[in-house]
C-alpha positions in Angstrom: -30.2 -18.9 -11.7 -30.9 -20.0 -8.1 -30.0 -23.5 -8.9 -26.7 -22.4 -10.4 -25.8 -20.5 -7.3 -26.5 -23.6 -5.2 -24.4 -25.9 -7.3 -21.5 -23.4 -7.8 -21.8 -23.7 -11.5 -22.1 -19.9 -11.8 -18.3 -19.8 -11.4 -17.8 -22.1 -14.4 -18.7 -19.2 -16.7 -15.4 -18.5 -18.5 -16.0 -14.7 -18.8 -16.5 -14.4 -15.1 -13.4 -16.4 -14.4 -11.4 -14.3 -16.8 -12.7 -11.0 -15.3 -12.0 -11.8 -11.6 -8.9 -13.7 -12.5 -7.7 -10.7 -14.5 -8.3 -8.5 -11.4 -6.3 -11.0 -9.3 -3.4 -10.9 -11.8 -3.4 -7.1 -11.9 -3.3 -7.1 -8.1 -0.4 -9.6 -7.9 1.7 -7.9 -10.6 3.1 -5.1 -8.5 3.6 -7.4 -5.5 5.7 -9.7 -7.7 7.5 -6.8 -9.4 8.5 -5.3 -6.1 10.5 -8.4 -5.4 12.7 -7.8 -8.5 12.5 -4.1 -9.4 13.3 -1.1 -7.1 11.2 1.3 -9.2 7.9 -0.5 -8.1 7.3 0.4 -4.5 3.7 0.1 -3.5 2.5 0.7 0.0 -0.3 -1.2 1.7 -2.5 1.9 1.0 -1.7 1.5 -2.8 -2.8 -2.1 -2.7 -6.0 -1.3 -0.8 -6.8 1.6 -3.3 -6.2 -0.7 -6.3 -8.3 -3.4 -4.8 -11.2 -1.0 -4.1 -11.0 0.5 -7.7 -10.7 -2.9 -9.5 -13.2 -4.6 -7.2 -15.7 -1.8 -7.7 -15.4 -2.1 -11.5 -15.8 -5.9 -11.2 -18.8 -5.6 -9.0 -20.4 -3.0 -11.4 -19.8 -5.5 -14.3 -21.5 -8.3 -12.3 -24.5 -6.1 -11.5 -24.8 -4.9 -15.1 -24.7 -8.5 -16.5 -27.4 -9.5 -14.1 -29.6 -6.4 -14.6 -29.7 -6.1 -18.4 -29.4 -8.8 -21.1 -28.9 -6.4 -24.0 -25.3 -6.5 -25.3 -25.4 -2.8 -26.3 -26.4 -1.8 -22.7 -23.6 -4.0 -21.3 -21.1 -2.7 -23.7 -22.1 0.9 -22.9 -21.7 0.3 -19.2 -18.3 -1.4 -19.9 -17.1 1.6 -21.8 -18.3 4.1 -19.1 -16.6 2.0 -16.4 -13.3 1.8 -18.4 -13.2 5.5 -19.1 -14.1 6.4 -15.5 -11.5 3.9 -14.2 -8.8 5.2 -16.6 -9.6 8.9 -15.7 -9.1 8.3 -12.0 -6.2 5.9 -12.3 -4.1 8.0 -14.8 -4.9 11.2 -12.9 -3.8 9.8 -9.6 -0.8 7.9 -11.0 0.9 10.5 -13.2 -1.6 13.3 -13.8 -3.3 14.3 -17.1 -1.9 17.8 -17.1 1.7 18.1 -15.9 2.1 15.6 -13.0 -0.2 14.2 -10.4 0.4 17.1 -8.1 -1.0 19.7 -10.5 -4.3 20.9 -8.8 -6.0 21.5 -12.2 -6.1 17.7 -12.6 -8.8 17.6 -9.9 -11.2 18.9 -12.5 -11.0 15.6 -14.5 -12.6 13.8 -11.5 -15.8 15.8 -12.3 -16.3 13.9 -15.6 -16.9 10.4 -14.1 -18.8 12.1 -11.3 -21.2 13.5 -13.9 -21.7 10.1 -15.4 -22.3 8.4 -12.1 -24.7 11.1 -10.9 -26.7 11.0 -14.2 -26.8 7.2 -14.1 -28.1 7.2 -10.5 -30.7 9.9 -11.1 -32.0 8.0 -14.2 -32.2 4.7 -12.3 -29.7 3.1 -14.7 -32.3 3.0 -17.5 -30.8 3.1 -21.0 -32.2 6.4 -22.1 -30.9 8.2 -19.0 -27.6 6.4 -19.3 -27.3 7.8 -22.8 -27.9 11.3 -21.4 -25.3 10.7 -18.6 -22.7 9.6 -21.2 -23.4 12.7 -23.4 -23.1 15.0 -20.3 -19.9 13.3 -19.4 -18.5 13.9 -22.9 -19.6 17.6 -22.6 -17.9 17.8 -19.2 -14.7 16.3 -20.7 -14.7 19.0 -23.3 -15.5 21.7 -20.8 -12.6 20.7 -18.5 -10.3 20.8 -21.5 -11.5 24.2 -22.6 -11.2 25.6 -19.1 -7.6 24.3 -18.7 -6.7 25.7 -22.2 -8.4 29.1 -21.5 -6.6 29.5 -18.2 -3.2 28.7 -19.9 -2.5 25.6 -17.9 -2.2 23.2 -20.9 -4.2 21.7 -23.7 -5.1 18.1 -23.0 -6.5 17.5 -26.5 -5.4 13.9 -26.8 -7.1 12.6 -23.6 -10.2 14.7 -24.4 -10.5 13.3 -27.9 -10.0 9.7 -26.8 -12.2 9.8 -23.7 -14.8 12.2 -25.2 -15.2 9.8 -28.1 -15.6 6.8 -25.8 -18.3 8.6 -23.8 -20.1 9.3 -27.1 -19.7 5.6 -28.2 -21.3 4.6 -24.9 -24.1 7.0 -25.5 -24.7 5.5 -28.9 -24.8 2.0 -27.4 -27.3 3.1 -24.8 -29.4 4.6 -27.6 -29.4 1.2 -29.3 -30.2 -0.6 -26.0 -33.1 1.8 -25.4 -34.8 0.8 -28.7 -35.5 -2.7 -27.4 
């Protein structure tokens, strides 16, 4: 590994190139679109936020790949990262309930926060990552039930999709913990 870093061959890994290249393409897409379409109007702040979000996910993937060789652990982290990213991105872009200005949408930020807190407290060990993912699924359902009970909507679609993904991640961590 040290030898790879010295020679630069670590960048020859096609998955690594695809991942960071994909982030670069995603960052360039709105910049190019702004040249041709008036509907795309990103500010410098938008680009910085997108860079921080996408870069954070990329860094987390890098650290996960280095930390654990089990495919099930890596897949579980990948799913957790994807669901967390999508929750934040969708919520800020258009909102999950109503539009992005609806204050009830702030509750959805609790779900990835639960997953991150559980992961940190468990030292990113598979058995604790499983618990964190299950707790995130429960939080996802809890947020939906609160919104429904208060008459502010019924986000069943996002809850079913994201809740299922949290549970799939938990199952993958269970598999990783058996090794």
